[in-house]
C-alpha positions as CSV (number, residue, x, y, z in Angstrom):
1,M,-144.4,-200.2,-28.1
2,E,-145.7,-199.5,-24.5
3,L,-149.4,-198.7,-24.0
4,G,-150.7,-197.1,-21.1
5,L,-153.3,-194.6,-19.6
6,Y,-153.1,-191.3,-17.7
7,T,-155.7,-189.2,-15.9
8,F,-156.1,-186.1,-13.7
9,A,-158.8,-187.9,-11.6
10,D,-161.7,-185.3,-12.2
11,V,-164.1,-184.6,-9.6
12,S,-167.2,-182.4,-9.6
13,P,-166.2,-178.8,-9.4
14,E,-169.6,-177.9,-7.6
15,P,-171.5,-179.8,-5.0
16,G,-174.7,-181.5,-5.7
17,P,-176.7,-184.9,-5.5
18,D,-174.7,-186.4,-8.4
19,A,-171.3,-184.9,-7.5
20,I,-168.4,-187.1,-7.4
21,G,-166.0,-186.0,-4.6
22,P,-162.3,-186.6,-4.0
23,H,-163.0,-189.7,-1.6
24,Q,-165.0,-191.5,-4.2
25,R,-162.8,-190.5,-7.2
26,L,-159.7,-191.6,-5.5
27,R,-161.1,-195.0,-4.5
28,N,-162.3,-195.6,-8.0
29,L,-158.8,-194.6,-9.3
30,I,-157.1,-197.4,-7.4
31,E,-159.5,-199.8,-9.0
32,E,-158.7,-198.3,-12.5
33,I,-155.0,-198.8,-12.1
34,T,-155.5,-202.3,-10.7
35,L,-157.5,-203.3,-13.6
36,A,-155.1,-201.7,-16.1
37,D,-152.3,-203.9,-14.6
38,Q,-154.6,-207.0,-14.7
39,V,-155.4,-206.5,-18.4
40,G,-151.7,-206.2,-19.3
41,L,-151.3,-202.4,-19.9
42,D,-147.7,-201.1,-19.4
43,V,-148.1,-197.6,-17.8
44,F,-150.4,-195.5,-15.7
45,G,-149.8,-191.9,-15.1
46,L,-151.2,-189.2,-12.8
47,G,-151.5,-185.5,-13.3
48,E,-150.6,-182.9,-10.7
49,H,-153.2,-180.1,-10.2
50,H,-154.2,-177.7,-7.4
51,R,-157.8,-176.9,-8.6
52,P,-161.2,-177.9,-7.1
53,D,-161.9,-180.0,-10.3
54,Y,-159.2,-182.5,-9.8
55,A,-158.6,-184.9,-7.0
56,V,-154.8,-185.4,-7.4
57,S,-152.6,-182.8,-6.0
58,A,-150.0,-185.4,-4.9
59,P,-149.6,-188.0,-7.6
60,V,-147.0,-189.9,-5.7
61,V,-149.2,-190.7,-2.8
62,A,-151.9,-192.2,-5.1
63,L,-149.4,-194.1,-7.1
64,A,-148.0,-195.6,-4.0
65,A,-151.5,-196.9,-2.9
66,A,-151.7,-198.4,-6.4
67,A,-148.3,-199.9,-6.0
68,E,-149.7,-202.3,-3.4
69,H,-152.4,-203.4,-5.6
70,T,-150.5,-204.0,-8.8
71,K,-147.6,-206.2,-9.9
72,R,-146.3,-205.1,-13.2
73,I,-147.6,-201.8,-14.5
74,R,-145.2,-198.7,-14.3
75,L,-146.5,-195.9,-12.2
76,T,-145.7,-192.3,-13.3
77,S,-146.7,-188.7,-12.8
78,A,-148.2,-187.0,-15.7
79,V,-146.9,-184.6,-15.0
80,T,-144.9,-183.3,-11.7
81,V,-145.1,-179.7,-11.9
82,L,-141.3,-179.3,-11.2
83,S,-141.2,-175.5,-11.5
84,S,-143.3,-175.1,-8.2
85,D,-142.0,-178.0,-6.1
86,D,-138.8,-178.9,-4.4
87,P,-136.7,-181.3,-6.3
88,V,-135.2,-182.9,-3.2
89,R,-138.7,-183.8,-2.1
90,V,-139.8,-184.9,-5.5
91,F,-136.8,-187.2,-5.9
92,Q,-137.1,-188.7,-2.3
93,Q,-140.8,-189.2,-2.9
94,F,-140.5,-191.0,-6.2
95,A,-137.6,-193.0,-4.9
96,T,-139.6,-194.3,-2.0
97,L,-142.4,-195.1,-4.7
98,D,-139.7,-196.9,-6.6
99,Q,-138.7,-198.9,-3.5
100,L,-142.4,-199.9,-2.7
101,S,-143.2,-200.9,-6.3
102,S,-139.8,-202.8,-6.8
103,G,-138.6,-200.5,-9.6
104,R,-141.9,-199.3,-11.3
105,A,-141.8,-195.6,-10.6
106,E,-141.0,-192.8,-13.0
107,I,-141.1,-189.0,-12.9
108,M,-142.7,-187.2,-15.8
109,A,-141.5,-183.5,-15.3
110,G,-143.1,-180.5,-16.9
111,R,-144.0,-177.0,-16.3
112,G,-147.7,-177.7,-16.0
113,S,-150.7,-176.4,-17.9
114,F,-152.2,-174.5,-15.1
115,I,-150.6,-171.7,-12.9
116,E,-152.2,-172.2,-9.4
117,S,-149.2,-173.9,-7.9
118,F,-147.0,-170.9,-8.4
119,P,-148.6,-168.5,-6.0
120,L,-149.7,-171.5,-3.7
121,F,-146.2,-172.4,-3.1
122,G,-144.8,-169.0,-3.2
123,Y,-143.2,-168.5,-6.5
124,N,-143.3,-165.8,-9.0
125,L,-144.6,-166.5,-12.5
126,E,-142.1,-164.0,-14.0
127,D,-139.6,-166.8,-13.2
128,Y,-141.5,-169.4,-15.0
129,D,-138.7,-170.5,-17.3
130,E,-136.0,-170.1,-15.0
131,L,-137.6,-172.1,-12.3
132,F,-137.8,-175.2,-14.5
133,T,-134.4,-175.0,-16.0
134,E,-132.8,-174.7,-12.5
135,K,-134.9,-177.2,-10.7
136,L,-134.4,-179.6,-13.5
137,D,-130.8,-179.2,-13.2
138,L,-130.9,-180.0,-9.7
139,L,-133.1,-183.0,-10.0
140,L,-130.7,-184.6,-12.3
141,K,-127.9,-184.2,-10.1
142,L,-129.8,-185.7,-7.4
143,R,-130.5,-188.7,-9.4
144,D,-126.8,-189.0,-10.7
145,S,-125.1,-188.7,-7.2
146,V,-125.9,-189.7,-3.6
147,K,-124.1,-186.6,-2.3
148,V,-124.9,-183.4,-3.9
149,T,-123.2,-179.9,-3.9
150,W,-125.4,-177.5,-5.9
151,S,-126.3,-173.7,-6.1
152,G,-128.8,-171.8,-8.0
153,R,-130.5,-168.3,-7.9
154,L,-134.0,-169.4,-7.0
155,R,-133.2,-172.0,-4.3
156,A,-131.1,-172.4,-1.3
157,P,-127.7,-174.2,-2.1
158,I,-126.8,-177.8,-1.2
159,N,-123.5,-178.4,0.3
160,D,-122.3,-182.1,0.2
161,R,-125.6,-183.5,1.5
162,G,-126.8,-187.0,0.9
163,I,-130.2,-187.6,-0.5
164,Y,-132.1,-190.7,0.7
165,P,-133.5,-193.2,0.1
166,R,-132.0,-194.1,-3.2
167,P,-134.3,-195.5,-5.8
168,Y,-134.6,-199.2,-6.6
169,Q,-133.9,-198.5,-10.4
170,N,-130.6,-197.1,-11.2
171,P,-131.2,-194.7,-12.6
172,L,-134.7,-193.5,-11.8
173,P,-136.4,-192.7,-15.1
174,I,-137.1,-189.0,-15.6
175,W,-139.2,-188.0,-18.7
176,I,-139.8,-184.5,-20.0
177,A,-143.3,-183.7,-20.8
178,V,-143.9,-181.0,-23.5
179,G,-147.0,-179.4,-25.2
180,G,-145.5,-178.4,-28.5
181,T,-142.7,-175.9,-27.6
182,P,-139.7,-176.4,-29.8
183,Q,-137.3,-175.0,-27.2
184,S,-138.7,-177.7,-24.7
185,V,-138.1,-180.3,-27.1
186,A,-134.5,-179.2,-27.7
187,R,-133.9,-179.1,-23.9
188,A,-134.9,-182.8,-23.4
189,A,-132.8,-183.8,-26.4
190,T,-129.7,-181.9,-25.3
191,L,-129.9,-183.4,-21.8
192,G,-130.6,-186.8,-23.3
193,L,-133.9,-187.3,-21.5
194,P,-137.0,-189.2,-22.9
195,L,-139.7,-187.0,-24.3
196,A,-143.4,-187.0,-23.8
197,L,-145.4,-185.1,-26.4
198,A,-149.2,-184.1,-25.6
199,I,-151.4,-183.7,-28.5
200,I,-155.0,-182.6,-27.6
201,G,-156.1,-180.8,-30.7
202,G,-155.3,-180.3,-34.4
203,E,-153.9,-182.7,-36.7
204,P,-151.4,-185.1,-34.9
205,H,-149.1,-185.4,-38.1
206,R,-148.3,-181.7,-38.0
207,F,-146.5,-182.3,-34.7
208,A,-143.9,-184.8,-36.4
209,P,-141.3,-182.3,-37.1
210,L,-141.0,-181.9,-33.1
211,F,-139.8,-185.5,-33.0
212,Q,-137.6,-184.9,-35.8
213,L,-136.1,-181.9,-33.8
214,Y,-135.7,-184.0,-30.9
215,R,-133.8,-186.7,-32.6
216,E,-131.5,-184.5,-34.7
217,T,-130.7,-182.3,-31.4
218,A,-130.0,-185.5,-29.5
219,R,-127.6,-186.7,-32.2
220,R,-125.8,-183.3,-32.4
221,A,-125.5,-183.2,-28.5
222,G,-123.8,-186.7,-28.7
223,H,-126.7,-188.9,-27.6
224,D,-127.9,-191.9,-29.7
225,P,-131.5,-191.0,-30.9
226,Q,-132.3,-194.7,-31.0
227,S,-131.5,-195.1,-27.3
228,L,-134.0,-192.2,-26.2
229,A,-137.7,-193.0,-25.8
230,T,-140.6,-191.0,-26.9
231,S,-144.3,-191.0,-26.1
232,L,-147.5,-189.5,-27.4
233,N,-150.0,-188.5,-24.8
234,V,-153.5,-188.0,-26.2
235,H,-157.2,-188.0,-25.5
236,G,-159.5,-190.8,-26.3
237,F,-162.0,-193.6,-25.4
238,V,-162.7,-197.1,-26.4
239,G,-166.2,-198.6,-26.6
240,E,-167.7,-201.8,-28.0
241,T,-169.0,-199.8,-30.8
242,T,-168.1,-196.6,-32.4
243,E,-171.4,-194.8,-31.5
244,Q,-171.2,-195.8,-27.9
245,A,-167.6,-194.6,-27.6
246,A,-168.4,-191.2,-29.1
247,D,-171.7,-190.8,-27.0
248,D,-170.1,-191.8,-23.8
249,F,-166.8,-189.5,-24.2
250,Y,-168.3,-186.4,-25.9
251,G,-170.4,-185.1,-22.9
252,P,-167.8,-185.0,-20.1
253,Q,-164.9,-184.2,-22.5
254,A,-166.9,-181.2,-23.9
255,E,-167.7,-180.0,-20.5
256,V,-164.1,-179.9,-19.4
257,M,-162.9,-178.3,-22.4
258,N,-165.5,-175.6,-22.4
259,R,-164.9,-174.9,-18.7
260,I,-161.2,-174.5,-19.4
261,G,-161.9,-172.6,-22.5
262,R,-163.9,-170.0,-20.6
263,E,-160.9,-169.5,-18.4
264,R,-158.6,-169.0,-21.3
265,G,-160.8,-167.4,-23.9
266,W,-161.3,-170.3,-26.1
267,G,-164.4,-170.7,-28.2
268,P,-166.9,-173.4,-27.3
269,T,-166.7,-176.9,-28.7
270,N,-169.4,-178.8,-30.2
271,R,-170.4,-182.1,-31.5
272,A,-169.4,-181.4,-35.3
273,H,-166.0,-180.3,-34.1
274,F,-165.7,-183.4,-31.9
275,D,-166.8,-185.7,-34.7
276,Q,-164.2,-184.1,-36.9
277,S,-161.5,-184.6,-34.2
278,R,-162.1,-188.3,-34.1
279,S,-161.6,-188.8,-37.7
280,P,-158.6,-190.7,-39.0
281,T,-156.6,-187.5,-39.1
282,G,-157.8,-185.8,-36.0
283,A,-156.4,-185.7,-32.4
284,L,-159.1,-187.8,-30.6
285,F,-158.6,-191.6,-30.5
286,V,-162.3,-192.6,-30.0
287,G,-164.1,-195.6,-31.4
288,N,-164.2,-199.3,-31.2
289,P,-161.2,-201.3,-30.6
290,E,-160.2,-202.0,-34.1
291,Q,-160.6,-198.3,-34.9
292,V,-158.5,-197.0,-32.1
293,A,-155.9,-199.7,-32.6
294,E,-155.7,-198.7,-36.4
295,K,-155.2,-195.1,-35.4
296,I,-152.5,-195.7,-32.9
297,V,-150.6,-197.8,-35.4
298,A,-151.0,-195.1,-37.9
299,Q,-149.5,-192.6,-35.6
300,H,-146.7,-195.0,-34.8
301,R,-145.7,-195.1,-38.4
302,I,-145.5,-191.3,-38.5
303,F,-143.7,-190.7,-35.1
304,G,-142.0,-194.0,-34.5
305,N,-142.9,-193.5,-30.8
306,D,-142.1,-195.9,-28.0
307,R,-145.1,-195.3,-25.8
308,F,-148.5,-194.3,-26.2
309,L,-150.6,-193.0,-23.3
310,L,-154.4,-192.4,-23.5
311,Q,-156.4,-190.2,-21.3
312,M,-159.8,-191.7,-21.2
313,A,-161.2,-190.5,-17.9
314,I,-161.8,-186.9,-18.5
315,G,-164.7,-185.0,-16.7
316,I,-167.3,-186.7,-14.7
317,M,-167.8,-190.3,-16.3
318,P,-169.4,-193.3,-14.6
319,H,-166.8,-195.5,-13.3
320,A,-168.3,-198.5,-14.8
321,K,-167.9,-197.1,-18.3
322,I,-164.3,-196.1,-17.5
323,M,-163.5,-199.7,-16.3
324,K,-165.2,-201.2,-19.4
325,A,-163.0,-199.0,-21.5
326,I,-159.9,-199.9,-19.7
327,E,-160.8,-203.6,-20.1
328,L,-161.3,-203.2,-24.0
329,Y,-158.1,-201.2,-24.2
330,G,-156.1,-203.8,-22.6
331,T,-157.8,-207.0,-24.0
332,K,-158.7,-205.8,-27.5
333,V,-156.7,-202.7,-28.6
334,A,-153.4,-203.6,-27.0
335,P,-153.2,-207.1,-28.8
336,L,-153.8,-205.6,-32.2
337,V,-151.4,-202.7,-31.7
338,R,-148.6,-205.0,-30.6
339,K,-149.1,-207.4,-33.3
340,E,-148.9,-204.7,-35.8
341,T,-146.0,-202.8,-34.4
342,A,-144.0,-206.0,-33.9
343,K,-144.1,-206.9,-37.6
344,A,-141.3,-204.5,-38.3
345,P,-139.4,-201.7,-36.6
346,A,-141.2,-198.3,-37.1
347,P,-139.1,-196.0,-39.2
348,S,-137.4,-193.3,-37.1
349,P,-138.1,-189.9,-38.6
350,T,-135.1,-187.9,-39.3
351,A,-134.6,-184.1,-40.0
């Protein structure tokens, strides 16, 4: 199983003496990706956001910078908000990244969890679903053919035009990221695309039917479910002790969740809820290396997933703490997980 990290590169939403701005956060980010590569992690993902509290609005640019400092780690968006972007430019940018990195680029396409990009780029939220469907169709055609003829309702047509450069890999990996919508899961399966499922709350085992739906829908669509990769994308943090991990992670994570909650009408979180969420059956993967590894393995037995991505850098957290957590994840957690998951193939859930 591949193990990796993803982040949105949080910055301080308001100025102040202790504020972390985009310049410092992006410099720190390259160091984090470099260390993740050095300690043997497999994947690093960057999310796309167009808000004052995140530094990465153009993931491929930061990933290209990281490509020059790394040798092996795969570099992916997490996610590319395809609905409000142009598929031609997305494909060209990631094909360029793929060439620069000698075949380590991936696109994780999704509809996004925020809406700022839609008015920013002139799109109507009423077209939310149709935009993604139409643009994903075009992106896949761009990947599959050098010259493309295509037409849709919401974008100008393309008539036998070549799309360059072509990626180093053939094909360039394109994942579909979902947050729990069965229709999105079924679409990825029907298209034969790998699936990344984000779980940031509740009890993870309750999401297992979505992977069952994915594999059964893929089979009915004529795809071999065993050939389609799946990923779990979750929140968590690794510390040298359980107490340290929980204390370091709670404050920044709670601040972010409460800030977003005020926008969306959620109730505030608290330490008791946080501690329940990091229990063996909760959604947070927070603890010492042995605890985090045990929980990853336990979820792997439920989901049979091929990849596990952990979002540790949430909110304004000291760079040194993030770097130490990455070191522990790569040198302590990863070997334990790989040893356990290599003993026998995980059973693939069936419908």
